[in-house]
DRENDO-1510 file (C-alpha; in Angstrom, 1 decimal, always signed):
<recs>
REC; n; res; u; v; w
REC; 1; MET; -37.9; +52.9; +22.5 .
REC; 2; ARG; -41.3; +54.1; +21.4 .
REC; 3; VAL; -42.4; +57.6; +22.2 .
REC; 4; ARG; -46.2; +57.6; +22.9 .
REC; 5; GLY; -47.2; +60.6; +20.8 .
REC; 6; ARG; -45.9; +64.0; +21.6 .
REC; 7; ARG; -44.7; +64.2; +25.2 .
REC; 8; GLU; -44.8; +67.5; +27.1 .
REC; 9; VAL; -41.4; +67.1; +28.7 .
REC; 10; GLY; -40.4; +69.9; +31.0 .
REC; 11; GLY; -43.4; +72.0; +30.2 .
REC; 12; GLY; -42.9; +75.5; +28.8 .
REC; 13; GLY; -40.4; +78.1; +29.7 .
REC; 14; ARG; -36.7; +77.8; +29.4 .
REC; 15; GLY; -36.2; +74.5; +31.2 .
REC; 16; LEU; -35.9; +71.3; +29.2 .
REC; 17; GLY; -37.0; +69.0; +32.1 .
REC; 18; ARG; -35.4; +66.4; +34.4 .
REC; 19; PRO; -34.9; +63.6; +31.9 .
REC; 20; PHE; -32.9; +65.9; +29.6 .
REC; 21; ALA; -31.0; +67.4; +32.6 .
REC; 22; THR; -30.0; +63.9; +33.7 .
REC; 23; LEU; -28.9; +62.9; +30.2 .
REC; 24; TRP; -27.0; +66.1; +29.9 .
REC; 25; GLY; -25.3; +65.6; +33.3 .
REC; 26; ALA; -24.3; +62.0; +32.4 .
REC; 27; THR; -23.0; +63.2; +29.0 .
REC; 28; ALA; -21.0; +66.0; +30.7 .
REC; 29; ILE; -19.3; +63.6; +33.1 .
REC; 30; ALA; -18.6; +61.0; +30.4 .
REC; 31; ASN; -17.1; +63.8; +28.3 .
REC; 32; VAL; -14.6; +64.6; +31.1 .
REC; 33; GLY; -13.2; +61.1; +30.7 .
REC; 34; ASP; -13.4; +61.2; +26.9 .
REC; 35; GLY; -11.5; +64.5; +26.8 .
REC; 36; VAL; -8.9; +63.2; +29.1 .
REC; 37; LEU; -8.5; +60.1; +26.9 .
REC; 38; LEU; -8.4; +62.3; +23.8 .
REC; 39; ALA; -5.1; +63.8; +24.9 .
REC; 40; ALA; -3.7; +60.8; +26.8 .
REC; 41; VAL; -3.9; +58.1; +24.2 .
REC; 42; PRO; -1.9; +59.9; +21.5 .
REC; 43; LEU; +0.7; +60.8; +24.1 .
REC; 44; LEU; +0.8; +57.2; +25.2 .
REC; 45; VAL; +1.4; +56.0; +21.7 .
REC; 46; ALA; +3.9; +58.7; +21.0 .
REC; 47; SER; +5.8; +57.7; +24.1 .
REC; 48; ILE; +6.3; +54.3; +22.6 .
REC; 49; THR; +6.9; +55.1; +18.9 .
REC; 50; ASP; +7.4; +58.2; +16.8 .
REC; 51; ASN; +6.2; +56.5; +13.6 .
REC; 52; PRO; +3.5; +58.7; +12.2 .
REC; 53; ALA; +1.6; +55.8; +10.7 .
REC; 54; LEU; +1.4; +54.0; +14.0 .
REC; 55; VAL; +0.2; +57.1; +15.8 .
REC; 56; GLY; -2.5; +57.8; +13.2 .
REC; 57; TRP; -3.6; +54.2; +13.1 .
REC; 58; ALA; -4.6; +54.3; +16.7 .
REC; 59; VAL; -7.4; +56.5; +15.6 .
REC; 60; PHE; -8.2; +54.2; +12.7 .
REC; 61; VAL; -8.4; +51.2; +15.0 .
REC; 62; GLN; -11.0; +53.0; +17.2 .
REC; 63; ARG; -13.1; +54.0; +14.1 .
REC; 64; LEU; -12.9; +50.5; +12.4 .
REC; 65; PRO; -15.8; +49.0; +14.5 .
REC; 66; TRP; -18.1; +51.6; +12.9 .
REC; 67; LEU; -17.5; +49.9; +9.6 .
REC; 68; LEU; -17.8; +46.4; +11.0 .
REC; 69; PHE; -20.6; +46.6; +13.5 .
REC; 70; SER; -22.5; +49.8; +12.9 .
REC; 71; LEU; -25.5; +48.3; +11.1 .
REC; 72; ILE; -25.9; +45.6; +13.7 .
REC; 73; SER; -25.7; +48.1; +16.5 .
REC; 74; GLY; -28.6; +50.1; +14.9 .
REC; 75; VAL; -30.8; +47.0; +15.1 .
REC; 76; VAL; -29.8; +46.5; +18.8 .
REC; 77; VAL; -30.5; +50.2; +19.6 .
REC; 78; ASP; -34.0; +50.0; +18.1 .
REC; 79; ARG; -34.9; +46.7; +19.8 .
REC; 80; ILE; -34.0; +47.2; +23.5 .
REC; 81; ASP; -34.2; +49.8; +26.2 .
REC; 82; ARG; -31.8; +52.5; +25.1 .
REC; 83; ARG; -31.3; +53.7; +28.7 .
REC; 84; ARG; -30.2; +50.3; +29.9 .
REC; 85; LEU; -27.9; +49.9; +26.8 .
REC; 86; ILE; -26.1; +53.1; +27.7 .
REC; 87; VAL; -25.6; +52.0; +31.3 .
REC; 88; VAL; -24.1; +48.6; +30.2 .
REC; 89; VAL; -21.8; +50.3; +27.6 .
REC; 90; HIS; -20.5; +52.8; +30.1 .
REC; 91; LEU; -19.6; +50.0; +32.5 .
REC; 92; LEU; -17.9; +48.0; +29.8 .
REC; 93; ARG; -15.9; +51.1; +28.9 .
REC; 94; ALA; -14.8; +51.5; +32.5 .
REC; 95; THR; -13.7; +47.9; +32.6 .
REC; 96; LEU; -11.6; +48.2; +29.4 .
REC; 97; ILE; -9.9; +51.4; +30.6 .
REC; 98; GLY; -9.3; +49.8; +33.9 .
REC; 99; GLY; -7.5; +47.0; +32.2 .
REC; 100; LEU; -5.3; +49.5; +30.3 .
REC; 101; VAL; -4.5; +51.1; +33.7 .
REC; 102; LEU; -3.2; +47.8; +35.0 .
REC; 103; ALA; -1.2; +47.3; +31.8 .
REC; 104; VAL; +0.5; +50.7; +32.3 .
REC; 105; TRP; +1.2; +50.1; +35.9 .
REC; 106; GLY; +2.6; +46.7; +35.1 .
REC; 107; ASP; +4.8; +48.1; +32.4 .
REC; 108; ALA; +3.0; +45.8; +30.0 .
REC; 109; VAL; +1.6; +48.4; +27.6 .
REC; 110; SER; +2.5; +48.3; +24.0 .
REC; 111; VAL; +1.1; +49.5; +20.7 .
REC; 112; PRO; -0.8; +46.2; +20.1 .
REC; 113; VAL; -2.3; +46.5; +23.6 .
REC; 114; ILE; -3.4; +50.1; +22.9 .
REC; 115; TYR; -4.9; +49.1; +19.6 .
REC; 116; ALA; -6.8; +46.3; +21.2 .
REC; 117; VAL; -8.3; +48.5; +23.8 .
REC; 118; ALA; -9.1; +51.2; +21.2 .
REC; 119; PHE; -10.9; +48.7; +19.0 .
REC; 120; LEU; -13.0; +47.4; +21.9 .
REC; 121; LEU; -13.8; +51.0; +23.0 .
REC; 122; GLY; -14.8; +51.8; +19.4 .
REC; 123; THR; -17.1; +48.8; +19.4 .
REC; 124; CYS; -18.7; +50.1; +22.6 .
REC; 125; GLU; -19.2; +53.5; +20.9 .
REC; 126; THR; -21.2; +52.0; +18.0 .
REC; 127; LEU; -23.8; +51.1; +20.6 .
REC; 128; GLY; -23.5; +53.8; +23.3 .
REC; 129; ASP; -23.2; +56.8; +21.0 .
REC; 130; ASN; -26.0; +55.6; +18.8 .
REC; 131; ALA; -28.3; +54.9; +21.8 .
REC; 132; SER; -27.5; +58.3; +23.3 .
REC; 133; VAL; -28.3; +60.3; +20.2 .
REC; 134; SER; -31.4; +58.2; +19.6 .
REC; 135; LEU; -32.5; +58.7; +23.2 .
REC; 136; LEU; -32.3; +62.5; +23.3 .
REC; 137; PRO; -35.5; +63.2; +21.3 .
REC; 138; ALA; -37.5; +61.2; +23.9 .
REC; 139; THR; -36.4; +63.7; +26.6 .
REC; 140; VAL; -37.6; +67.0; +25.0 .
REC; 141; ARG; -40.3; +68.3; +22.7 .
REC; 142; VAL; -39.6; +68.4; +19.0 .
REC; 143; GLU; -39.5; +72.2; +18.9 .
REC; 144; ASP; -36.8; +72.2; +21.7 .
REC; 145; LEU; -34.4; +69.9; +19.7 .
REC; 146; PRO; -32.2; +72.8; +18.5 .
REC; 147; ARG; -31.8; +74.1; +22.1 .
REC; 148; ALA; -31.1; +70.6; +23.4 .
REC; 149; ASN; -28.5; +69.8; +20.8 .
REC; 150; ALA; -26.9; +73.2; +21.3 .
REC; 151; ARG; -26.6; +72.4; +25.1 .
REC; 152; MET; -25.1; +69.0; +24.3 .
REC; 153; GLU; -22.7; +70.7; +21.9 .
REC; 154; MET; -21.7; +73.1; +24.7 .
REC; 155; VAL; -20.8; +70.1; +26.9 .
REC; 156; TYR; -18.7; +68.7; +24.1 .
REC; 157; SER; -16.9; +72.0; +23.4 .
REC; 158; VAL; -16.3; +73.1; +27.0 .
REC; 159; ILE; -15.5; +69.7; +28.6 .
REC; 160; ASN; -14.4; +67.3; +25.9 .
REC; 161; GLN; -12.4; +69.8; +23.9 .
REC; 162; LEU; -11.6; +72.8; +26.2 .
REC; 163; THR; -10.9; +71.6; +29.7 .
REC; 164; ALA; -10.4; +67.9; +29.7 .
REC; 165; PRO; -7.6; +67.5; +27.1 .
REC; 166; PRO; -5.2; +69.9; +29.0 .
REC; 167; LEU; -6.2; +68.1; +32.2 .
REC; 168; GLY; -5.4; +64.7; +30.5 .
REC; 169; ALA; -2.0; +65.9; +29.3 .
REC; 170; ALA; -1.2; +67.3; +32.7 .
REC; 171; LEU; -2.3; +64.1; +34.5 .
REC; 172; PHE; -0.2; +62.1; +31.9 .
REC; 173; ALA; +2.9; +64.3; +32.9 .
REC; 174; VAL; +2.3; +63.4; +36.6 .
REC; 175; ALA; +1.7; +59.7; +36.1 .
REC; 176; VAL; +1.1; +57.8; +32.8 .
REC; 177; ALA; -1.7; +55.7; +34.3 .
REC; 178; LEU; -3.5; +58.6; +36.1 .
REC; 179; PRO; -5.6; +60.0; +33.2 .
REC; 180; PHE; -6.9; +56.5; +32.3 .
REC; 181; GLY; -7.9; +55.9; +35.9 .
REC; 182; VAL; -9.9; +59.2; +35.9 .
REC; 183; ASN; -11.5; +58.2; +32.6 .
REC; 184; ALA; -12.7; +54.8; +34.0 .
REC; 185; ALA; -14.2; +56.6; +37.1 .
REC; 186; THR; -16.2; +59.0; +34.9 .
REC; 187; TYR; -17.8; +56.2; +33.0 .
REC; 188; VAL; -19.0; +54.6; +36.2 .
REC; 189; VAL; -20.6; +57.9; +37.5 .
REC; 190; ALA; -22.2; +58.5; +34.1 .
REC; 191; ALA; -23.7; +54.9; +34.2 .
REC; 192; LEU; -25.2; +55.6; +37.6 .
REC; 193; LEU; -26.8; +58.8; +36.4 .
REC; 194; ILE; -28.4; +57.2; +33.3 .
REC; 195; ALA; -29.6; +54.3; +35.5 .
REC; 196; SER; -31.5; +56.9; +37.6 .
REC; 197; LEU; -33.8; +57.7; +34.6 .
REC; 198; ARG; -35.7; +54.5; +35.2 .
REC; 199; GLY; -39.4; +55.3; +35.0 .
REC; 200; ALA; -38.8; +58.8; +33.7 .
REC; 201; LEU; -39.0; +57.8; +30.0 .
REC; 202; PRO; -41.5; +55.7; +27.9 .
REC; 203; ALA; -40.9; +52.0; +28.2 .
REC; 204; PRO; -39.7; +50.2; +25.1 .
REC; 205; ALA; -42.2; +48.1; +23.2 .
REC; 206; PRO; -41.9; +44.4; +24.2 .
REC; 207; ALA; -39.9; +42.3; +21.6 .
REC; 208; PRO; -41.9; +39.4; +20.1 .
REC; 209; ALA; -40.6; +35.9; +20.5 .
REC; 210; ARG; -38.3; +34.8; +17.7 .
REC; 211; THR; -36.8; +31.6; +16.5 .
REC; 212; PRO; -33.0; +31.6; +15.6 .
REC; 213; ALA; -33.8; +31.3; +11.8 .
REC; 214; ARG; -36.4; +34.0; +11.9 .
REC; 215; GLU; -34.1; +36.1; +14.0 .
REC; 216; ARG; -31.4; +36.0; +11.3 .
REC; 217; ARG; -33.9; +36.9; +8.6 .
REC; 218; ARG; -35.3; +39.7; +10.7 .
REC; 219; VAL; -31.9; +41.2; +11.4 .
REC; 220; ARG; -31.2; +41.4; +7.7 .
REC; 221; ALA; -34.6; +42.9; +7.0 .
REC; 222; GLU; -34.3; +45.5; +9.8 .
REC; 223; ILE; -30.9; +46.6; +8.6 .
REC; 224; ALA; -32.2; +46.8; +5.0 .
REC; 225; GLU; -35.1; +48.9; +6.3 .
REC; 226; GLY; -32.8; +51.5; +7.8 .
REC; 227; VAL; -30.5; +51.6; +4.8 .
REC; 228; ARG; -33.5; +52.0; +2.4 .
REC; 229; TRP; -35.1; +54.8; +4.5 .
REC; 230; LEU; -31.9; +56.8; +4.5 .
REC; 231; TRP; -31.1; +56.3; +0.9 .
REC; 232; ASN; -34.7; +57.4; -0.1 .
REC; 233; GLN; -34.3; +60.7; +1.7 .
REC; 234; PRO; -32.3; +63.0; -0.7 .
REC; 235; VAL; -31.1; +65.5; +1.9 .
REC; 236; ILE; -30.0; +62.9; +4.4 .
REC; 237; ARG; -28.3; +60.9; +1.6 .
REC; 238; LEU; -26.5; +64.0; +0.3 .
REC; 239; VAL; -25.2; +65.1; +3.7 .
REC; 240; ALA; -24.2; +61.5; +4.6 .
REC; 241; ILE; -22.0; +61.4; +1.5 .
REC; 242; VAL; -20.6; +64.9; +1.9 .
REC; 243; LEU; -19.9; +64.3; +5.6 .
REC; 244; THR; -18.1; +61.1; +4.8 .
REC; 245; LEU; -15.7; +62.9; +2.5 .
REC; 246; MET; -15.3; +65.8; +4.9 .
REC; 247; ASN; -14.3; +63.3; +7.7 .
REC; 248; VAL; -11.7; +61.6; +5.4 .
REC; 249; THR; -10.0; +65.0; +4.9 .
REC; 250; LEU; -10.4; +66.1; +8.5 .
REC; 251; VAL; -9.1; +63.1; +10.3 .
REC; 252; ALA; -6.2; +62.6; +7.8 .
REC; 253; GLY; -4.6; +65.6; +9.4 .
REC; 254; PHE; -6.1; +65.7; +12.9 .
REC; 255; SER; -5.1; +62.1; +13.7 .
REC; 256; LEU; -1.5; +63.4; +13.6 .
REC; 257; LEU; -2.2; +66.6; +15.7 .
REC; 258; VAL; +0.1; +65.4; +18.5 .
REC; 259; LEU; +3.0; +65.2; +15.9 .
REC; 260; TYR; +1.9; +68.5; +14.4 .
REC; 261; ALA; +2.0; +70.1; +17.8 .
REC; 262; THR; +5.4; +68.8; +18.8 .
REC; 263; GLU; +7.3; +68.8; +15.5 .
REC; 264; ILE; +5.8; +71.8; +13.7 .
REC; 265; LEU; +4.7; +74.0; +16.6 .
REC; 266; GLY; +7.4; +72.9; +19.1 .
REC; 267; LEU; +5.0; +72.3; +21.9 .
REC; 268; GLY; +5.4; +69.8; +24.8 .
REC; 269; GLU; +2.9; +67.5; +26.4 .
REC; 270; VAL; +1.0; +70.2; +28.3 .
REC; 271; GLY; +1.2; +72.6; +25.3 .
REC; 272; TYR; -0.3; +69.9; +23.1 .
REC; 273; GLY; -3.2; +69.6; +25.5 .
REC; 274; LEU; -3.7; +73.3; +25.6 .
REC; 275; LEU; -3.7; +73.4; +21.8 .
REC; 276; TYR; -7.1; +71.7; +22.0 .
REC; 277; SER; -8.3; +74.6; +24.0 .
REC; 278; ALA; -8.3; +76.9; +21.0 .
REC; 279; SER; -10.6; +74.6; +19.1 .
REC; 280; ALA; -12.8; +74.1; +22.1 .
REC; 281; ALA; -13.1; +77.8; +22.9 .
REC; 282; GLY; -14.3; +78.3; +19.3 .
REC; 283; GLY; -16.6; +75.3; +19.8 .
REC; 284; LEU; -18.1; +77.0; +22.9 .
REC; 285; LEU; -18.8; +80.2; +21.0 .
REC; 286; GLY; -20.3; +78.2; +18.1 .
REC; 287; ALA; -22.5; +76.2; +20.5 .
REC; 288; LEU; -23.7; +79.3; +22.3 .
REC; 289; CYS; -24.8; +80.9; +18.9 .
REC; 290; ALA; -25.9; +77.7; +17.1 .
REC; 291; ALA; -29.6; +77.8; +17.9 .
REC; 292; ARG; -29.8; +81.5; +17.0 .
REC; 293; LEU; -27.9; +81.0; +13.8 .
REC; 294; HIS; -30.1; +78.1; +12.9 .
REC; 295; ALA; -33.2; +80.2; +13.3 .
REC; 296; ARG; -31.7; +83.3; +11.6 .
REC; 297; PHE; -30.0; +81.8; +8.6 .
REC; 298; GLY; -31.3; +78.3; +8.2 .
REC; 299; PRO; -29.5; +75.1; +7.3 .
REC; 300; PRO; -28.6; +75.9; +3.6 .
REC; 301; LEU; -26.5; +78.9; +4.3 .
REC; 302; LEU; -24.9; +77.3; +7.4 .
REC; 303; LEU; -24.0; +74.1; +5.5 .
REC; 304; ARG; -22.4; +76.0; +2.7 .
REC; 305; ALA; -20.4; +78.1; +5.1 .
REC; 306; ALA; -19.2; +74.9; +6.7 .
REC; 307; LEU; -17.7; +73.7; +3.4 .
REC; 308; VAL; -15.8; +77.0; +3.0 .
REC; 309; LEU; -14.5; +77.2; +6.6 .
REC; 310; GLU; -13.4; +73.5; +6.6 .
REC; 311; THR; -11.3; +74.2; +3.5 .
REC; 312; LEU; -9.8; +77.2; +5.1 .
REC; 313; THR; -8.9; +75.2; +8.2 .
REC; 314; HIS; -6.7; +72.9; +6.3 .
REC; 315; VAL; -5.0; +75.7; +4.4 .
REC; 316; GLY; -4.4; +77.6; +7.6 .
REC; 317; LEU; -2.9; +74.7; +9.5 .
REC; 318; ALA; -0.7; +73.8; +6.6 .
REC; 319; LEU; +0.7; +77.4; +6.5 .
REC; 320; ALA; +0.9; +78.0; +10.2 .
REC; 321; GLY; +4.4; +77.5; +11.6 .
REC; 322; THR; +3.8; +78.8; +15.2 .
REC; 323; VAL; +1.1; +78.2; +17.8 .
REC; 324; TRP; +0.1; +81.9; +17.5 .
REC; 325; LEU; -1.1; +81.3; +13.9 .
REC; 326; ALA; -2.4; +77.7; +14.4 .
REC; 327; ALA; -4.5; +78.6; +17.5 .
REC; 328; PRO; -6.7; +81.2; +15.7 .
REC; 329; VAL; -7.3; +78.7; +12.9 .
REC; 330; LEU; -8.4; +76.1; +15.4 .
REC; 331; LEU; -10.6; +78.6; +17.1 .
REC; 332; LEU; -12.4; +79.3; +13.9 .
REC; 333; PHE; -12.6; +75.6; +13.1 .
REC; 334; GLY; -14.1; +74.9; +16.5 .
REC; 335; ALA; -16.8; +77.5; +16.1 .
REC; 336; HIS; -17.8; +76.3; +12.6 .
REC; 337; ASN; -17.7; +72.6; +13.7 .
REC; 338; ALA; -20.1; +73.2; +16.7 .
REC; 339; VAL; -22.7; +75.0; +14.5 .
REC; 340; PHE; -22.3; +72.3; +11.8 .
REC; 341; ARG; -22.9; +69.5; +14.3 .
REC; 342; VAL; -26.0; +71.1; +15.8 .
REC; 343; VAL; -27.5; +71.8; +12.4 .
REC; 344; ILE; -27.1; +68.3; +11.0 .
REC; 345; ARG; -28.0; +66.5; +14.2 .
REC; 346; THR; -31.2; +68.5; +14.5 .
REC; 347; LEU; -32.0; +67.8; +10.9 .
REC; 348; ARG; -31.7; +64.1; +11.4 .
REC; 349; GLN; -33.6; +63.9; +14.7 .
REC; 350; ARG; -36.5; +65.8; +13.3 .
REC; 351; ALA; -36.7; +63.7; +10.2 .
REC; 352; VAL; -36.2; +60.1; +11.3 .
REC; 353; PRO; -39.2; +58.2; +12.9 .
REC; 354; ASP; -38.4; +57.0; +16.4 .
REC; 355; ALA; -38.8; +53.4; +15.5 .
REC; 356; LEU; -36.1; +53.7; +12.9 .
REC; 357; ARG; -33.7; +56.1; +14.7 .
REC; 358; GLY; -31.1; +53.5; +15.8 .
REC; 359; ARG; -30.9; +51.9; +12.4 .
REC; 360; VAL; -30.8; +55.2; +10.4 .
REC; 361; GLU; -28.3; +56.5; +12.9 .
REC; 362; SER; -26.1; +53.4; +12.4 .
REC; 363; VAL; -26.1; +53.8; +8.6 .
REC; 364; PHE; -25.3; +57.5; +8.9 .
REC; 365; MET; -22.5; +56.8; +11.4 .
REC; 366; MET; -21.1; +54.0; +9.3 .
REC; 367; PHE; -20.7; +56.5; +6.5 .
REC; 368; SER; -19.2; +59.3; +8.6 .
REC; 369; MET; -17.1; +57.2; +10.9 .
REC; 370; GLY; -16.0; +55.1; +7.9 .
REC; 371; GLY; -14.7; +58.3; +6.4 .
REC; 372; ALA; -12.9; +59.1; +9.7 .
REC; 373; ALA; -11.3; +55.6; +9.7 .
REC; 374; LEU; -10.1; +56.0; +6.1 .
REC; 375; GLY; -8.7; +59.4; +7.0 .
REC; 376; ALA; -6.8; +58.0; +9.9 .
REC; 377; LEU; -5.5; +55.1; +7.8 .
REC; 378; VAL; -4.1; +57.4; +5.0 .
REC; 379; GLY; -2.9; +60.3; +7.1 .
REC; 380; GLY; +0.2; +58.6; +8.5 .
REC; 381; PRO; +1.5; +57.3; +5.2 .
REC; 382; ILE; +0.9; +60.8; +3.5 .
REC; 383; ALA; +2.8; +62.4; +6.4 .
REC; 384; GLY; +5.6; +59.9; +5.9 .
REC; 385; LEU; +5.9; +60.9; +2.2 .
REC; 386; LEU; +5.2; +64.7; +2.4 .
REC; 387; GLY; +5.9; +65.6; +6.0 .
REC; 388; VAL; +3.5; +66.3; +8.9 .
REC; 389; THR; +1.7; +69.2; +7.0 .
REC; 390; GLY; +1.2; +67.0; +3.9 .
REC; 391; PRO; -2.2; +65.7; +4.9 .
REC; 392; PHE; -3.5; +69.3; +5.4 .
REC; 393; TRP; -2.4; +70.3; +1.9 .
REC; 394; ILE; -4.0; +67.2; +0.3 .
REC; 395; SER; -7.2; +67.8; +2.4 .
REC; 396; ALA; -7.4; +71.4; +1.3 .
REC; 397; ALA; -7.3; +70.4; -2.3 .
REC; 398; LEU; -10.0; +67.7; -1.9 .
REC; 399; MET; -12.2; +70.0; +0.2 .
REC; 400; SER; -12.0; +72.7; -2.6 .
REC; 401; VAL; -13.4; +70.2; -5.1 .
REC; 402; LEU; -16.0; +69.0; -2.7 .
REC; 403; THR; -17.2; +72.5; -2.0 .
REC; 404; LEU; -17.7; +73.2; -5.7 .
REC; 405; VAL; -19.6; +69.9; -6.2 .
REC; 406; ALA; -21.9; +70.2; -3.1 .
REC; 407; TRP; -22.5; +74.0; -3.3 .
REC; 408; ARG; -25.7; +74.0; -5.4 .
REC; 409; PRO; -27.3; +70.8; -3.9 .
REC; 410; PHE; -26.7; +72.2; -0.4 .
REC; 411; GLY; -28.8; +75.2; -1.3 .
REC; 412; ARG; -31.6; +73.8; -3.3 .
REC; 413; GLN; -32.2; +70.4; -1.7 .
REC; 414; VAL; -31.7; +71.5; +1.8 .
REC; 415; ALA; -33.9; +74.6; +1.4 .
REC; 416; ASP; -36.8; +72.4; +0.0 .
REC; 417; ALA; -36.4; +70.0; +2.9 .
REC; 418; ALA; -36.3; +72.8; +5.5 .
REC; 419; ARG; -39.6; +74.1; +4.2 .
REC; 420; GLY; -41.1; +70.6; +4.6 .
REC; 421; ASP; -39.7; +70.4; +8.1 .
REC; 422; ARG; -41.3; +73.7; +9.2 .
REC; 423; GLY; -44.6; +72.4; +7.8 .
REC; 424; VAL; -44.3; +69.3; +10.1 .
REC; 425; ALA; -43.5; +71.5; +13.1 .
REC; 426; ALA; -46.4; +73.8; +12.4 .
REC; 427; ALA; -48.7; +70.9; +12.2 .
REC; 428; GLY; -48.1; +70.1; +15.9 .
REC; 429; GLY; -44.6; +68.6; +16.0 .
REC; 430; GLN; -45.7; +65.1; +14.9 .
REC; 431; THR; -43.0; +63.0; +13.4 .
REC; 432; GLY; -43.1; +59.7; +11.5 .
REC; 433; ALA; -43.3; +57.9; +14.8 .
REC; 434; ALA; -46.7; +59.3; +15.4 .
REC; 435; THR; -48.1; +59.4; +11.9 .
REC; 436; GLY; -46.6; +56.2; +10.6 .
REC; 437; GLU; -45.1; +58.0; +7.6 .
REC; 438; PRO; -41.5; +59.2; +7.3 .
REC; 439; PRO; -41.5; +63.0; +7.7 .
REC; 440; ARG; -39.9; +65.3; +5.1 .
REC; 441; GLY; -37.2; +66.8; +7.4 .
REC; 442; ASP; -34.1; +68.8; +6.7 .
REC; 443; GLU; -32.2; +66.2; +8.7 .
REC; 444; PRO; -28.7; +64.9; +8.3 .
REC; 445; ALA; -26.4; +63.5; +11.0 .
REC; 446; SER; -23.8; +63.9; +13.7 .
REC; 447; ARG; -20.1; +64.2; +13.1 .
</recs>
């Protein structure tokens, strides 16, 4: 989707305009379903098996498509109408979850069935999540991106993490199929909202006619263009690598959070859902403060703080033996994670030209989600050898090393890029999409 110059969306004042409000509303509704699923899927797997590897691999299976299809999805996102793509993906997700509901009702659900649905949902995510992040800059002015991303982060924290997981766990306790039915319905409503944006956004550039042979060559060339652009941007490359390693350590432990909650903290199904509320409450606080913190301290300090707080999260969860100790740790983690996500997403969106957004996003997400997939793959076996808290101890050690290695580059390189980004904003908010040149932004990615 090509943005024709610098669009004055929503005018001045505090409002961000109808296109953003519609995208925000659809995201909020979809996050209700996502948050319900976040609690219900681990509970469903844990109701079938108590093998930590099988529980953790459910997360791995859902992340695997990012390794397999992410680069192709970036080409698709840059070629077609992102609004229509999101609508189609939401409807496909609703169909997949509907099939899982039927399997649960028919007592035909099994670990392989859950894995199959998780893999297909993950495949949909490579398109839908990429298209949604790439669409957001078309709905607001460049100077409003920190506010817009902070509001999106509030949706994620309040709904996806705070209210929906306890709801999902409670619905699961009432009827196993119920949370999945709710999830399918939210995707349908979100699709209808996104469909209503027709005519409110710039039309995508028409695709030229292509022969099959030329098509194959163009796909490879377009993928290479996105990879090359990211790799030639020092800050984005640095954050992509660091975020990949952070996701390995994070998901290694968090993929087993349902076992941690039940075996270490002694919580039941509803208690496990409420445990998410601590992290989400912190996420809400972080999202509320993110734009101000971004303006007050800047990306270098906030990214360095993220390294320290992530390390302390693993240490705290490894040591916590009760929910009264684990909950404050998750509260702090949620706040830091929300700020971290806003900072790196704003960096990326300001730096990447619109014509390359889908492909650069796909490369970045391949790195970060690949790290998450690897963490989910190794977390279960580590827990089998060292106990449920084992992944947190290993992650704390690895994050300590990563903090030492990335500390200096996060200050120097990010500060230089931030100065370049402010220069772009001062020149009138023009990005590479308008000038034809890749801007020098302080932009890395989304977690």
